[in-house]
N, C-alpha and C positions, 0 to 999 in steps of 0.2 A: 514410158517408155518400158526398158526389160529392166527387174529385180536382180535385184545380186542376190546369187547362194552362196552357202556359207563353207562351202566345198570346193577348197584351196581355191580361191579366187577365178571358180569358174560362176559359168548362166547354166541352170539345169531347165533344160527345155522338153518341150512334151506335144506330143503329137495329136491332136484329139478330136479333129476336121478330118478327113481326107480329102486331098488335095483335085481327087476327080471334079469334073466338071467345072473349076477355075481356069485361071492362065495358065498355059503353058512353061512360063516364068515361072511361075509362082510354084509349079511341080519341081522346075530345078532348083529352087530353092530349096526345099524344104529336104529332096537328094544332097543337095550339096551341104547341109546340115548334116547328114550323115543318120537320120529321120526315114526308118525303112513300112515301121506301120503305124496303124491307129495305139495309145498309149505306148511306143516307144520313147524313150526315158534318155536325152545324150549330156553332156555335161561338154559346153564350149570353153574356150578362153574369156574373159569378160573384154573386149574388143573392139571397137568402133565399128571394125567389120559384121561382128556379128551380131550390134543391135542395131543396127540397117538390115540383116540379112531378118530378123525378129521382127522389125516396124513391119516390111513387104508381106510378111505373111502374117502376120498376129493376130487375122481372124481365123487360122488354122492351127496354131500350137496356145500351148500354156506355160506361164515362165515361173520357176520358183524351186 
């Protein structure tokens, strides 16, 4: 599951693989997380919804 980051109770997520060629729903999840390009990182709140989004695209992102 997602690892917790020490930055103000949030989870830092980095896009490491392009969503092109994968299910379009996964691309929408990546976009919904605020990730725009490879190696782009965002800090998201540590909630169950965020954990679900990370789980859905776990092969495209790195958490930490």
